[in-house]
C-alpha positions as CSV (number, residue, x, y, z in Angstrom):
1,X,134.9,141.4,136.3
2,X,138.2,140.9,133.7
3,X,139.2,137.5,133.5
4,X,142.8,136.1,133.2
5,X,144.5,133.4,132.4
6,X,147.9,133.0,135.0
7,X,150.3,130.5,134.5
8,X,152.1,129.3,137.4
9,X,155.2,127.1,138.7
10,X,156.1,125.7,141.8
11,X,159.1,125.2,143.7
12,X,160.9,122.4,143.8
13,X,159.6,122.2,147.8
14,X,155.9,123.1,146.8
15,X,156.5,120.0,144.6
16,X,157.4,117.9,147.4
17,X,155.0,119.0,149.8
18,X,152.6,118.3,147.3
19,X,153.5,114.6,146.9
20,X,153.3,114.2,150.7
21,X,149.9,116.4,151.0
22,X,148.1,116.9,147.7
23,X,145.3,118.6,149.3
24,X,142.6,120.5,147.2
25,X,144.6,123.2,145.1
26,X,141.9,124.7,143.7
27,X,139.7,125.3,146.8
28,X,143.0,127.5,147.9
29,X,143.4,129.1,145.2
30,X,139.2,129.8,145.1
31,X,140.1,131.2,148.8
32,X,143.2,133.7,147.7
33,X,140.6,134.8,144.8
34,X,138.2,135.4,147.0
35,X,140.2,137.3,149.1
36,X,140.0,140.2,146.2
37,X,136.7,139.8,145.1
38,X,137.4,137.5,142.1
39,X,136.7,133.6,141.5
40,X,138.3,130.6,140.0
41,X,136.5,129.7,137.1
42,X,138.9,127.0,135.8
43,X,142.8,125.1,136.7
44,X,144.5,122.9,135.0
45,X,148.2,121.7,135.7
46,X,150.9,120.7,132.9
47,X,153.9,119.4,131.9
48,X,156.5,121.7,130.4
49,X,157.2,125.5,130.8
50,X,154.8,126.3,133.3
51,X,153.1,123.7,135.7
52,X,149.4,124.9,135.7
53,X,147.3,127.4,134.1
54,X,143.9,129.1,136.5
55,X,141.3,130.9,134.3
56,X,140.3,133.7,136.8
57,X,138.1,136.4,136.8
58,X,138.9,139.3,139.2
59,X,138.2,143.1,139.5
60,X,140.5,144.2,138.1
61,X,144.4,144.3,137.0
62,X,145.5,145.5,140.2
63,X,144.1,142.8,141.9
64,X,145.9,140.1,139.7
65,X,149.3,142.1,140.5
66,X,147.9,142.1,144.1
67,X,147.3,138.2,143.6
68,X,150.4,137.1,141.7
69,X,152.6,139.2,144.7
70,X,151.2,137.7,147.5
71,X,151.6,134.1,145.9
72,X,155.7,134.7,145.2
73,X,156.1,136.2,148.3
74,X,155.7,132.4,149.8
75,X,158.5,130.6,148.0
76,X,156.0,128.0,147.0
77,X,155.5,129.6,143.3
78,X,158.6,130.3,141.4
79,X,156.9,132.0,138.2
80,X,153.4,133.8,137.5
81,X,152.3,135.3,134.3
82,X,148.8,136.6,134.4
83,X,147.5,137.7,130.6
84,X,144.1,139.4,130.6
85,X,141.8,137.7,128.0
86,X,139.7,139.5,126.0
87,X,136.2,138.9,124.6
88,X,135.6,138.9,120.9
89,X,133.6,142.4,121.6
90,X,136.6,143.5,123.3
91,X,138.7,142.3,120.9
92,X,136.6,144.3,118.2
93,X,136.7,147.5,120.5
94,X,140.4,146.9,120.6
95,X,140.9,147.1,116.3
96,X,138.5,150.3,116.4
97,X,140.6,152.0,118.8
98,X,144.2,150.6,116.9
99,X,142.5,152.2,113.5
100,X,142.4,155.6,115.2
101,X,145.2,155.7,117.1
102,X,147.4,154.5,113.4
103,X,145.9,157.3,111.6
104,X,147.5,159.9,114.3
105,X,150.6,157.6,115.0
106,X,154.3,159.0,113.8
107,X,157.3,157.0,112.9
108,X,160.6,158.1,114.7
109,X,162.0,160.8,112.8
110,X,158.6,161.9,111.0
111,X,157.9,164.9,113.6
């Protein structure tokens, strides 16, 4: 499973509906994640650039992209941004591969 931080922002219409009938948005998110074999680790709402953040586990980047498209298509979400989260071990592998790649990289004009 891949872990993602998903930042989201509600439309003004969605905010109005939430005020009238808050419900359990976490349960709704869990149900949607379950449709692609994913799960919700945590969800938080915040004030600022985004309205909330969800930390989710999904099978792959295609699954999170599908969820992003699905939520945006409803009009209830005006912005969604997903960032894959890496463990310390994964990040160590990134740095090892970067060390190998930088050895063969040629800057423009150095061909």
